C-alpha positions in Angstrom: 0.0 0.0 0.0 1.4 3.3 -1.1 1.9 6.3 1.4 -0.5 8.5 -0.6 -3.2 5.9 -0.4 -2.7 5.5 3.3 -2.9 9.3 3.7 -6.2 9.4 1.8 -7.7 6.7 4.0 -6.5 8.4 7.1 -8.1 11.8 6.0 -11.4 10.0 5.2 -11.5 8.3 8.6 -10.6 11.5 10.5 -13.2 13.5 8.4 -15.9 10.9 9.1 -15.2 10.9 12.9 -15.2 14.8 12.9 -18.5 14.9 11.0 -20.1 12.4 13.3 -18.9 14.4 16.4 -20.4 17.6 15.0 -23.7 16.0 14.2 -23.9 14.4 17.7 -22.9 17.7 19.3 -25.7 19.6 17.4 -28.2 17.0 18.5 -27.1 17.3 22.1 -27.7 21.1 22.0 -31.0 21.0 20.1 -32.6 17.8 21.5 -31.0 16.9 24.8 -33.7 14.3 25.7 -34.5 13.3 29.3 -33.6 10.4 31.5 -35.0 9.8 35.1 -33.5 7.1 37.3 -35.5 6.4 40.5 -34.8 3.9 43.3 -36.9 4.2 46.4 -36.7 7.8 47.6 -33.6 8.5 45.4 -33.9 10.0 41.9 -31.4 11.1 39.3 -32.3 13.3 36.4 -30.1 13.9 33.4 -30.3 14.4 29.7 -30.3 11.4 27.3 -26.9 12.2 25.9 -25.4 12.7 29.4 -26.8 9.3 30.3 -25.3 7.7 27.2 -21.8 9.3 27.9 -22.0 8.2 31.6 -22.8 4.7 30.6 -19.9 4.6 28.2 -17.5 6.0 30.8 -18.7 3.6 33.5 -18.3 0.7 31.1 -14.8 1.7 30.2 -13.8 2.2 33.9 -15.2 -1.3 34.8 -13.4 -2.9 31.9 -10.2 -1.1 32.9 -10.5 -2.2 36.5 -11.3 -5.8 35.8 -8.9 -6.0 32.9 -6.0 -4.7 35.0 -7.1 -6.9 37.9 -7.1 -10.0 35.7 -3.7 -9.1 34.3 -2.2 -8.6 37.7 -3.8 -11.9 38.9 -2.1 -13.7 36.0 1.3 -12.2 36.6 2.5 -14.9 39.1 1.5 -17.7 36.8 3.0 -16.0 33.8 6.3 -15.4 35.7 6.3 -19.0 36.8 5.6 -20.2 33.2 8.4 -18.0 31.9 10.9 -19.3 34.5 10.0 -22.9 33.7 10.3 -22.2 30.0 13.9 -20.9 30.5 14.7 -23.9 32.7 13.4 -26.3 30.0 15.4 -24.6 27.3 18.5 -24.8 29.5 17.7 -28.5 30.2 17.3 -29.3 26.5 20.6 -27.7 25.8 22.3 -29.8 28.4 20.5 -32.9 27.1 21.9 -32.2 23.6 25.4 -31.6 25.1 25.3 -34.9 27.1 24.2 -36.8 23.9 27.2 -35.3 22.1 29.6 -36.4 24.8 28.1 -39.9 24.6 28.7 -39.9 20.9 32.3 -38.8 21.5 32.7 -41.9 23.8 33.0 -39.8 26.9 30.2 -41.2 29.1 31.7 -39.9 32.3 31.3 -36.3 31.1 27.8 -37.0 29.8 26.7 -38.5 33.1 28.1 -35.6 35.1 26.0 -33.1 33.0 22.8 -35.2 33.3 23.2 -35.6 37.1 23.4 -31.8 37.5 20.0 -31.4 35.9 18.0 -34.1 37.6 17.1 -31.9 40.6 16.6 -28.6 38.7 13.5 -29.6 36.6 11.5 -32.8 36.2 13.6 -34.5 33.5 11.9 -36.3 30.5 12.3 -40.0 29.8 15.1 -39.2 27.3 17.2 -37.7 30.1 17.1 -40.9 32.1 17.7 -43.1 29.0 20.9 -41.1 28.2 21.9 -41.4 31.9 21.3 -45.1 31.9 23.4 -45.6 28.7 26.2 -43.4 30.2 26.2 -45.4 33.4 26.2 -48.7 31.5 29.3 -47.7 29.5 31.0 -46.9 32.8 30.1 -50.4 34.1 27.8 -49.0 36.8 25.1 -51.6 36.2 22.9 -51.0 39.3 22.8 -47.2 38.6 22.1 -47.9 34.9 19.1 -50.1 35.7 17.7 -47.6 38.1 17.9 -44.8 35.5 16.3 -47.2 32.9 13.4 -48.1 35.3 12.8 -44.3 35.9 12.7 -43.7 32.1 10.3 -46.5 31.5 8.0 -45.2 34.3 7.8 -41.9 32.5 7.0 -43.4 29.1 3.4 -43.7 28.1 4.1 -46.9 26.2 7.3 -49.0 26.6 8.2 -51.0 23.5 8.5 -54.7 23.9 12.0 -56.1 23.8 12.7 -57.6 20.3 14.3 -61.0 21.0 17.3 -61.8 18.7 16.7 -65.0 16.6 18.6 -68.0 18.0 21.6 -69.1 16.0 20.9 -72.2 13.8 22.4 -75.4 15.2 23.1 -77.1 11.9 25.8 -76.2 9.3 23.4 -75.8 6.3 20.9 -73.8 8.3 23.6 -71.5 9.6 24.9 -70.9 6.0 21.3 -70.0 4.9 20.9 -67.6 7.8 24.3 -65.9 7.0 23.2 -65.5 3.4 20.2 -63.5 4.6 22.0 -61.5 7.3 25.8 -61.6 7.7 26.9 -61.8 11.4 30.6 -62.0 12.1 30.0 -63.6 15.6 28.1 -66.4 13.9 30.7 -67.0 11.2 33.1 -68.5 13.8 30.6 -71.2 14.5 30.8 -72.5 11.0 33.6 -74.9 12.1 31.6 -76.2 15.0 27.9 -76.7 14.4 26.7 -79.8 12.6 28.4 -83.1 11.9 30.2 -82.3 8.6 33.9 -82.9 8.4 36.5 -80.1 8.0 37.1 -80.8 4.3 33.4 -80.7 3.3 32.9 -77.5 5.3 35.9 -75.9 3.6 34.7 -77.0 0.1 31.2 -75.6 0.8 32.3 -72.3 2.2 34.8 -71.7 -0.7 32.0 -72.1 -3.2 29.4 -70.0 -1.4 31.2 -67.1 0.2 33.5 -64.5 -1.4 33.1 -61.9 1.4 36.1 -59.9 2.7 35.4 -61.1 6.2 38.1 -61.5 8.9 36.1 -64.2 10.7 35.5 -66.2 7.5 39.3 -66.1 6.6 40.1 -67.4 10.1 37.6 -70.2 9.9 38.8 -71.2 6.4 42.4 -71.2 7.5 41.6 -73.4 10.5 39.5 -75.8 8.4 42.4 -76.0 5.8 44.9 -76.8 8.6 42.6 -79.4 10.0 42.3 -80.9 6.5 46.0 -80.9 6.0 46.0 -78.4 3.2 49.1 -76.4 4.1 49.1 -74.1 1.0 45.5 -73.2 1.3 45.7 -72.5 5.1 48.7 -70.2 4.4 46.7 -68.4 1.8 43.8 -67.7 4.2 46.3 -66.7 7.0 47.9 -64.1 4.7 44.4 -62.8 3.7 43.5 -62.5 7.4 46.7 -60.6 8.1 45.9 -58.2 5.3 42.5 -57.5 6.8 43.8 -57.0 10.4 47.2 -58.3 11.4 46.8 -57.0 15.0 43.6 -58.8 15.8 44.1 -61.3 18.7 42.5 -64.1 16.8 44.8 -63.5 13.8 47.8 -63.7 16.1 46.4 -66.9 17.6 46.0 -68.3 14.1 49.7 -67.6 13.3 50.7 -69.3 16.5 48.5 -72.3 15.7 50.2 -72.6 12.3 53.6 -72.8 14.1 52.9 -75.0 17.1 49.7 -76.7 16.2 46.3 -76.8 17.8 47.3 -77.2 21.5 44.8 -77.1 24.4 46.3 -73.9 25.9 45.9 -72.1 22.6 42.3 -73.3 22.1 41.5 -72.1 25.6 42.8 -68.7 24.8 40.9 -68.6 21.5 37.6 -69.5 23.2 38.1 -66.7 25.8 38.7 -64.2 23.0 35.5 -65.3 21.2 
């Protein structure tokens, strides 16, 4: 809207109000009217226009009194709401900071921040979940479970725990399961489950899997050594070293190649698994 158009509208409004005021003023002077208010022995006489103006003034005063009173009555609740809002913003900022420290693998710092806020404002469930995870990473199991129970109590609906599917107990079933979802921890069991001999296991795995998997290379190397295939076992040991030469199981594999599958080495390997 241009400034000229605004000025024209303003002049029209002012002119209209002025005209209406002149007309009403003229009517007040020429036709004042008459109003009589009587209550018992008390009477009040005034002109009609005076009564109208008085009614407007009384209404405005009543609105001002009750409006200001209502505003003043709401001041404590508004101040409290503002204070709680500031506390909530500060708490959310700390919540974000603690999540960042958790992501940076510093659970001690994250837990320190979360424990500062737990008495300032009623924390949400997410606060206690982060605190539970931080305590769990610090091996404070009792504290972690306490925080987890508090979080679940604040949640409207706690999701049910999704149970992990059990590992298949036959060689073929385990292979089929790994085809659908590869799990390194299950790969090590390929040399144990079922009744197949080492050579048949080795043949089957070489045909099926071409994954760059450290666990698979270790299993293939052990199966080759058990089958007496020195060249193939050395090939898989070299591949395992290329993937991660510092892995404890790869080091055990190298020792096994030198000294054989002795009970002490097998016990160490099982503890690492």
